[in-house]
BADREN-10401 format. One line per field, with one value per residue (C-alpha): residue number from 1; residue in one letter; x, y, z. Coordinates in steps of 0.1 Angstrom, whole numbers, plus 2048, in hexadecimal, padded with zeros to 3 digits. Layout:
% BADREN-10401
num	[NUM_...] .
residu	[A_...] .
x	[X_...] .
y	[Y_...] .
z	[Z_...] .
This chain:
% BADREN-10401
num	[1_2_3_4_5_6_7_8_9_10_11_12_13_14_15_16_17_18_19_20_21_22_23_24_25_26_27_28_29_30_31_32_33_34_35_36_37_38_39_40_41_42_43_44_45_46_47_48_49_50_51_52_53_54_55_56_57_58_59_60_61_62_63_64_65_66_67_68_69_70_71_72_73_74_75_76_77_78_79_80_81_82_83_84_85_86_87_88_89_90_91_92_93_94_95_96_97_98_99_100_101_102_103_104_105_106_107_108_109_110_111_112_113_114_115_116_117_118_119_120_121_122_123_124_125_126_127_128_129_130_131_132_133_134_135_136_137_138_139_140_141_142_143_144_145_146_147_148_149_150_151_152_153_154_155_156_157_158_159_160_161_162_163_164_165_166_167_168_169_170_171_172_173_174_175_176_177_178_179_180_181_182_183_184_185_186_187_188_189_190_191_192_193_194_195_196_197_198_199_200_201_202_203_204_205_206_207_208_209_210] .
residu	[M_S_G_K_I_S_A_Q_K_M_K_R_I_V_A_D_I_C_A_I_D_P_K_F_I_R_T_V_E_E_S_P_L_C_T_V_G_R_S_A_G_E_S_S_H_F_E_S_L_V_E_S_V_I_S_Q_Q_L_A_I_K_A_A_D_T_I_H_A_R_L_V_S_L_A_K_G_K_V_T_P_P_R_I_A_K_I_S_L_E_D_L_R_A_A_G_V_S_G_A_K_A_K_T_I_H_G_L_A_R_A_A_L_D_G_E_I_S_F_E_E_L_H_L_I_E_N_D_Q_E_I_F_D_Q_L_T_S_L_W_G_I_G_P_W_T_V_D_M_F_M_M_F_Q_L_G_R_L_D_V_W_P_T_G_D_L_G_V_R_R_G_W_E_K_I_H_R_L_K_E_Q_I_E_P_K_T_L_E_I_K_G_E_R_F_R_P_H_R_S_V_V_A_W_Y_C_W_R_A_V_D_S_N] .
x	[990_976_963_94E_929_912_8F7_8DE_8EB_8EB_8C7_8BE_8D1_8BF_89D_8A5_8AE_88D_87A_88A_884_86B_875_894_87E_87B_8A0_8A8_890_89F_8C3_8DA_8E2_8FB_91F_930_942_938_957_97C_98E_9A6_9C1_9D7_9CC_9E8_9DF_9BA_9C2_9D7_9B9_9A2_9B9_9BB_994_98E_977_97E_967_96C_97B_995_99F_9A3_9B9_9D0_9D1_9DC_9F8_A03_A04_A19_A31_A33_A3C_A1C_A18_A0E_A23_A32_A56_A4D_A37_A52_A6A_A53_A5B_A40_A47_A3F_A1F_A14_A1C_A06_9E9_9EB_9E5_A01_9ED_9E4_A08_A14_9F9_A02_A27_A1C_A0A_A29_A3F_A26_A28_A4E_A54_A3C_A26_A07_A05_9EE_9EA_9DF_9C4_9A8_9B3_9A8_984_97D_975_97D_9A1_9A6_997_9AE_9CD_9C7_9BA_9DA_9EC_9F0_9D4_9C0_99D_97D_970_98F_98E_968_96C_989_976_957_965_987_980_95B_950_92B_926_937_922_932_91D_938_932_91C_90D_901_8F0_8E0_8D4_8C5_8B3_8A6_89A_888_87C_88B_887_8A5_8C9_8D2_8F0_90A_903_8DE_8E5_8FD_8E0_8C7_8E0_8E0_8C2_8D3_8F1_903_8FC_900_918_8FB_8E5_900_904_8DE_8E0_8FA_8E3_8C7_8DD_8E7_8C2_8AD] .
y	[3A0_3A6_388_377_37E_35F_35B_35C_37E_38C_381_395_3B3_3B2_3AE_3CD_3E1_3D6_3E0_403_407_3EE_3FA_3E2_3C3_3BB_3BF_3AA_38E_38E_38D_375_37C_398_38B_3A8_39C_378_36B_374_386_36E_389_399_3BC_3CB_3B8_3C1_3E6_3E3_3D1_3ED_408_3F5_3F1_417_422_401_3E5_3C5_3B2_3CE_3D0_3AA_3AA_3C5_3B5_394_3A6_3B6_394_387_3A5_39E_37A_36B_37E_3A3_3AD_3CF_3C5_3B6_3D4_3ED_3DC_3E0_400_419_413_3ED_3F5_40C_3F2_3DA_3F2_404_42A_442_44E_42B_41F_43B_432_40D_416_42C_40F_3FA_415_41B_3F6_3F3_413_407_426_40F_3EB_3DF_3BB_3C8_3E0_3C7_3CA_3EF_3F0_415_417_43C_435_41D_436_452_43D_431_452_462_450_460_454_441_450_449_42F_41A_419_413_3F4_3E7_3EB_3DA_3BD_3B7_3C0_3B7_3D7_3DB_400_40F_426_42D_449_452_432_437_414_419_43A_42A_40D_423_437_417_408_428_430_452_468_47D_473_473_487_477_490_488_463_467_475_45A_43F_44A_436_416_418_402_3ED_405_3EE_3D5_3F0_3FA_3D5_3D3_3F4_3E3_3C4_3DB_3E9_3C5_3B9_3BF] .
z	[F50_F6B_F79_F5F_F5E_F5E_F44_F61_F6D_F4A_F45_F64_F58_F36_F47_F5C_F3C_F2B_F4B_F4A_F25_F15_EF2_EF6_EFA_ED4_ECD_EEC_EE1_EBE_ECA_EDC_F00_F05_F06_F18_F37_F30_F1F_F24_F08_EF6_EF0_F09_F15_F00_EE0_EE6_EE7_EC7_EB6_EC2_EB3_E92_E91_E94_E77_E63_E58_E6C_E4E_E46_E6B_E6D_E4E_E5C_E7E_E6E_E5C_E7D_E8E_E72_E76_E9B_E93_EA1_EC2_EC7_EE5_EEE_EE7_EC5_EBB_EC5_EAD_E8F_E7C_E74_E4F_E53_E66_E4A_E30_E44_E3F_E61_E5C_E67_E85_E90_E8C_EA3_EBC_EBC_EC1_EDE_EEE_EEC_EFB_F17_F20_F1D_F31_F4C_F47_F46_F53_F37_F44_F66_F5A_F63_F87_F87_F92_F89_F64_F63_F70_F53_F3B_F47_F45_F22_F13_F20_F04_EE2_EC9_EE3_EE4_EF6_EDC_EDE_F04_F04_EEE_F02_F23_F15_F02_F12_F36_F36_F47_F48_F4B_F2D_F18_EF6_EE9_ED0_EBE_E9F_EA1_EC5_EBB_E9B_EB0_ECA_EAF_E9F_EC1_EC9_EA6_EA6_E87_E8F_E96_EBB_EC7_EDE_EFA_EF9_EF9_F16_F2B_F1F_F2A_F4E_F59_F4D_F65_F6E_F4F_F32_F1F_F1B_F0E_EF4_EEA_EE2_ECF_EB8_EB5_EAA_E8E_E83_E81_E63] .
């Protein structure tokens, strides 16, 4: 993971965001301080990516249940050698879809073949380079990589416009009557560089609040 962000630094970042767009002030005041980049991920980079794949388009509880079954199949530790030994049939039986099972096997193969050094990804400073490496793998799309870079690597300038929650939160904060398109939101995010991950995090908080 990149160097940890202090609470003090995060408060300054959040203040900057509110100065750029005062519509965020209310959500910021009603929410805890953004956690992106402030705590290290507990999982290995490999396991974190596997978790992201499992989480795609699933409710948190369902994803957690399937991940727990996978950990059990991997005898307590999700590592490339152990995942490679689990059959596609057993992954399916644990609730992993066929496409996701193929993706997870692909991640294990990429690690074992040395195609990608997963545990050294945090050493790459250029986010685009990480993005390009990971999306070259079958079944790994932008959303999975965005979540990994934000919550595992603690990168502060990820802008996941493909995430429905981010778009709904932006609409709520700005009281939009129409749904915003990812392309439009991409442009609107430009003025928040290099802290777009923090903006996205508060968009999610807006959705969570009543």
